[in-house]
N, C-alpha and C positions, 0 to 999 in steps of 0.2 A: 405846979404843972407836973404831970407824970412824965417820966423819962420815955423817950422814944425807943421802941424795940430796935435793937441792932440787927442789921442784916449781915450775916456772915457769908463771905464768899466761899464757894466750894473750891477747894484746892484740887487741881487736876493731878491725878496720880501719874508720876513719871514712869515711863516704861523702863523696866529693869533690864539693863544690858549685862550680858555675861562678862566676867573679867577677861582681860586679854590673855593673861597667863594662868595656867593651872598650878596646883601645888607641885606637880612633877616638873614643870618648867622652872620653878623657883629652886627646887632641889638640884636640878641639873646645872643651873646658873651658879649656885653655891659650890657645887663640886668642881666646875670648871675654874672658878676663881681660886679655889683652894689648890687645885693642881698648878696653876700659874704661880701662886705664891710659893708653893713647895719647890717648884723648879728653880725659881730665882734664889730662894734661900739655899738650896743645895749648891747652886753655882757660887754663891757668896761664901758658904762655909768652907768649900774646898780651897778657894782663894789661890788657885794656880791657873795660869793661862792655858797650859798644855796638859792639864789633868784629865783623867778619864771621865770623871763625873761632869766636869765643866764642858767638855767637848762632845760627849756622846749621850749621856743620860739626861742631863738637865734640858737641853734643847728639845728632846723628844717629849719630856713631861710637859714643858711649856707649850709646845705645839698641840699636844693632846688637850691641854686645858683650853686653849683658844678654840679648838674644834668643838669641844663640848659646849662652850659658851655660845658659839654660832648655832649649833644644833638646837640648844635650848631656846634661843630666840626665834628660830624659824619653825620649830615644831608646833603644830596645831592639833587641838583635840577635835576630831571629826564629830564627836557626839554633841559638842556645843554649837557647831555651825548651823544645824537645823533643829531648833528646839521645838518646832511644831509637831514633829513625829515623836510620839511617846511609845515606848515598848509596852506591850500588853503583858 
């Protein structure tokens, strides 16, 4: 008996969704995490409770790192929001 021809199902193409973060977002996230690590490391290296770096410099660096991380998470690329409009 001849083999029956197989019927192949057509696979539906999935709609490609843009990524949530762009490369700029990831770079900013990395920079923010790096600033937080540098701030805590500087605080640990000085190892004094009332030292100038521990009291003034490190907290500012750590806070800046956290602000950069929050900005990187909240930043949106407006070009990706409306992909139907293509520049001519």
